[in-house]
N, C-alpha and C positions, 0 to 999 in steps of 0.2 A: 194395443195400437190405438192413439188417438188419430183421429183425420181433422185437420184444422181448416176450413174453409175461408178463403179472404186472406189467405196467410201472409200476404205481401202488405196488408192494412195496416192501421195505427193499432186495431186491438190483436189483429190475426198473427201479425210479427210477433208482438210482445208476449203472445201466450205460446207461439212457436219456441222463442227463445226459454221461458219459464219451463214448459214440460223438458226441453232438451237437458236445461242445467239440473233438472230432478233426477234426470237418467229415464224418463218415460219415452217409448217409442213414440215417434211422430211422423206423420205422412202430413205434407203441406200441399194444398191444392193450389197452383198457380196456373198463369195463362201459359207458361213456356218451361217445361223441365228443362230443356236445355241451358236455359239461361241461369238455371239455380241447380247445379250439381248437388246431388245428396252429400252431405257431411255432417261431422259432428251429430250423429244420430239421428238426422232429420233426413227424411226420403220426400224427394220433390215429384209430384205427379200431376197429371193434369185432368180436366175434366171440366164438364158445363152443367150447372145447376138446372138450367133450364131444359137439358137433354138428359133424362135419368139413365138411359141405357148407357150412356158415356162414363157413369159414376160407380158402374159396377167393379171394375178392377180397382179402382180408389178406394172402394169401400170393403174390399177382401180383407179379412181377418181383423177390421176395425172393431173396437168395442166402445169408444165415445167419440161422438161426433159433435164438432162446434160448428154452428150452422149459421148464415147470415139470413135476414130477413127479405121477402119480397120478390123471390123468383116464381115466374109462373109453374115451373116443373118441381114444386117444393113437396107435392104429393105422392109424384112419382120418385123423388129422391129419396124419402122417406120410406116407402113401401121398398126399395131397394136396399136400404138401410137394414129394415127388417129382415129382408132375406137373407143379408150378409152377416146377421147375429148380433147387430150393434144393441149394446145393452143400456145407453142413456145419450139422450142430444141435449145440449146446451144451445140456446137460441138467442142472439141479440134482439132485445126489443127496446121500446120506448115508454118511459113513464107517461105520456100523454095517454097512454091506454087507462091509466086508474081514473075512474070516473070520466073519463072523455066521450066524445061526442062521435057517435058513430058517422054522423053526417060529414064530419071533418075529413078530408082526404087524406092526411098524414094518419091519423088515427086508425081510418079504415083498413089502411093497407098494413099497419102493424098489428091490428085486430086479427085481419084475416090471416097472416103468416103464423100468429099464435095460435088459431084454431085448426090450422093444417096439421100443425104438431100435437096438438091435443086431441085429433082425429086419429092420428096414427096410434100405434099402440106401442110405442117405445117410452119408457120413461124420461121425463123433461125436466129442465130447468130454464126458467126465463130470466135473463139478465135486463131489466128496464132500467137502462141508463138515462141519468141527465145528459146538459150539454157537454161537450168534450173540451178540454183545456188545449188539446192539439187544434182546436179551431182557431187560436191565434195566429196559426201559420198562414192563415188566409191575408195578415196583414204585411206579409213579406213584400209584396209589391209595393204599398203605400210606403213602407219605411225604406226602399231602395230609393224611391224618389224625395225623401224628407222624412222630418220626424213628428207628423201629424197622423193620426189614423181616424178615419171616419166610420162610423157604424150606426144603425139604427137601434131603437129601442133603448134609449141610453139610461132609462130610470128601471129597467127590468134587471134584477137581480137573478143570478143562477148558480147554484151551487155546484159548479163545472167539476167535471173529473178526470182524471188521467186516467188515459185509456191502459196505463200499465195496470192499474187498480183495478178495472174491468177485466183484465185478463187474469189476474191472478186470483178473482172469485171465479173465473172459469175454470182456471187449472184446478182448483179445490173440487168443484162440482164435478167435474170429469174423472177425478182420481180417487174420489172418496165417497163414502155412504151417507145416506141421510139429506141429499138434496132432492131426489125425485119429488115432483108434484109442487115444487116450491118456485114462486116468484119473486126474485129479489128486486129491490128499487134501489139503484147505485148513485149516491152522489159523492160530492167533493165533502171538504171539511168545514166550507163557508161560502156563504153566497156573497157573490162580487158582481157588482154592475159593468159594464164595458171599460169604463173609466178607470177603474179600479184596476183592471185587467192590465190596460195599459200603464197606468201608473207603476205596477210591479214589475213590468217586464222593462221598463224604461230604468228603473232602479239597477236591475240585475245586469242589463246591457250597458249600464253608464252613459246613457243618452236621455237627453231633456224631451221625453216625448210627451205628448198633448192630446188630448181625445176632443174631436168635435162630432156633435150629435146629426146624424143624416136625417133630415125630414121624412116622414111616412110619404109623402108623394114621390120622392126620388128613391126611395127605397122600393117602392112599389114599383116605380118604371123599370128599375134595375133587374128586379127580380121575375118581372114578367119577360124579360128577354131570356131566361135562364129556364122557365117551366110553364106549364099552364096553367089558367086563371085559377081554378079549383085549388092548387097547391099556393099559389101568393094568397089566397084566400085563407087558407088553413092558417098561414102563419101568421097573417094579421088577426085571426082570432085568437091565436095563441097570445100574442105579445101586446098588441094595441088593445085587444078586447078583455085580456086579461083570463082566458080560459083555461091557460097553463101555467101552473106555479110550481117551478123548479128550486125555490128559494131555501126549503126547507132542509136541513142537514138530515140525511139518513143513517141509520147505523149499521146497514147491513154488510158493507165492506169490512168494518171492523170486528162483525159480529162472525163473518165468513172465515176471514184470514186469519184474525187474532191481532192485526196492526190497524192502526187508523190510515185513512186516506191520505194520499200524498196533496201537500199544498200546491196552489198555483206557482208560488216562488220556486218551490222544489222543481216542477216541472219546467219552467223558465230557465232555470240555472243548468238542467239536464241537455235543454235544446237551445242554449245560448249560439252555438256554433251556427245554427239553421240561420239566424239572423244576420251575422256578419256580413261584410260586402264582398267576402272572397266564397262566401257558400249560396248568397241568395239565387245567383243563376242555377248552380246544380239544383239547390232545393227546388227550385220553379221548374226543373225539367224532370223532376219525380225520380230522382236518385232514391234508391230503398235505405241509404243508410241514415237518413234521420227520420222519416216518413213523411187524419181525420178527418169533420166531417167534410166535409162538403154537401153538398147535396147534389155546348152550352148552349147548345142549339136549341132550338124549339122541339118537343116532342112530335115524334112521326108515327105512323102506323106500326105497333109493334111489330117486331123481328127478333127471334132469338139471338143472344150474343153470343159469342163462341169463348172458349177459354174458361178460365175458374169464375167468370163473371165479375171480375172487378168494375166499380163503379167508376163515373167521372172523377177526376180529382182536380178539382178547382176551388178551393177554399169557401167554407160555408160559414154561415152566422152561429149555428147551434146542432146539436145531434140531431135534430129533427131535421132540418134543413140537409143536413149530410144524408139522412135516410131517404129523403124523398128522391135526390139524386140519385141515389142508390137504386130505388125501384123503378126509376125512371129509365135508369139507363139497361137494366135488366129487360124493359120493356120496348125498349127502342134498339138496342145494339150499339147504342154508342158510346164510347169510352174516353177517359179522360187521362191526361200525360201528367198530372202532378201528383205529390206523394202523400198530402195530407187531410184527403177529404174521407177516409173510413177508419 
């Protein structure tokens, strides 16, 4: 039995489907099991990763655990997993860890998550991903208003990755030997700037889309409404100061799965319906049919969230921004209602 946390998220939903298709028994951790009746070999259960005691039932009989980062109760949950006889843990992490700055708020909470897993006595695999292709879903609101997409850091290329490929690597690591103690860095097949992704999306949708660069001061002001100052500073360190380079294509997706990662055009074709006028309102409302990052309120004094720990879902710029929102929601108890932030 494999337990998938974040089972309705971008990676988690893909992983649940992949495991179920292969005939692997899957247990999906969700906010409300009533809303997700067990079917097609998938058992839906509830639990709170910030409350390890609530995870005991979900972990019973589990041999593989797919884990999201940033939960305050992670060490306790890992202890419960060990008691339950879990044999391996696959943790979603970030490429910013590689040579990263411990003083960077984003990098630090990823490092803390990895360290919690290392401190457990469970065999582990880390998936240090680049930015998600599904972050393009953040543009739905702008595309509802017109054909112009505005985004910051126009000159920063990222070899964005389809969450489907991250899930594919996770499935292999959870179901086969030889991956314990490995940290895979997962990228897409080519580095693309925001304008490149907008152009490809426009070709797929058959729309004359154009890209406009968002000035740093405007981006900083917008981000400051959504997150504390230390996280805003972290992203400007990454992309304005250039401390994070996600432009290099990595071989790990191919090496682990035996096939190349999907292109952004592949992703756009698979999700074109999410951008059509008939689907815009449904997608923005958070229907699970189509599903990244994200990362709106200002952070409050920490209070544990309930349910499976779904993060805010409000469109994000990169996987790092998505992950910041993810950890902030765990610490603030806030949740988001759209479907593309994780």
